[in-house]
N, C-alpha and C positions, 0 to 999 in steps of 0.2 A: 382518283381513276378521272382520267379525259379520254375524250374520244377526238381523233385527228381526220378531217376530210381530205382526201387526195385528189389530185387531177393526173391525167396521163395525157399526153396531146400526140398529135398525129405523127410526131418525129420520136417518141418514146420518151420523150423527158416528164419527169415527175414532180410536181410542185404542191406544196402543203397549202390547202387551201384556206383552213383554220382550222381552230382549237377548240372545243367544247366540252363544257361540262357535265353535258348529256348524252345519250345516245340519241334522244329525239330531236336535240335541237342540230346535231349532224343531219339528221335524216332530213330535218324541214329546209337545211341549207342544200343539201343535194336535191331534193325533189326542185327546189327553185332553180337551180343552174341546170340540172336536166332538161327543162321545159324549153330550152335553145334550141336553136337547129343545128350547131356544132355536135360532133359526133365524139365527144371527149368521153373518156371513161372516169369515173369519180367512185371512189369507194372508203369506207370509213374505217377506220385502224383503233383498236383500243390500246391505248398507252397506258400501262403501269409504272412507268419508272418517270424522275423528273430530270434527267439528265439531259442537256441540251441535244438537240437535233441539228445537224449541220446540212441546212437547206435554204432554197430561197423562197420566200412566200408567194403566192400567185397574187396578183394585183387584179 
């Protein structure tokens, strides 16, 4: 099982920020990103399949 950290920007676009092997690691990254002044939305999704996901990674 993996955990994905996602971000939604002000225009409603969603981006995969990263994939993590533990929920704790995803939460630590989320905490780092939410300290910034931007009002982005971040959430963690549990991924239970290995099927490729079509998305652009967030840089």
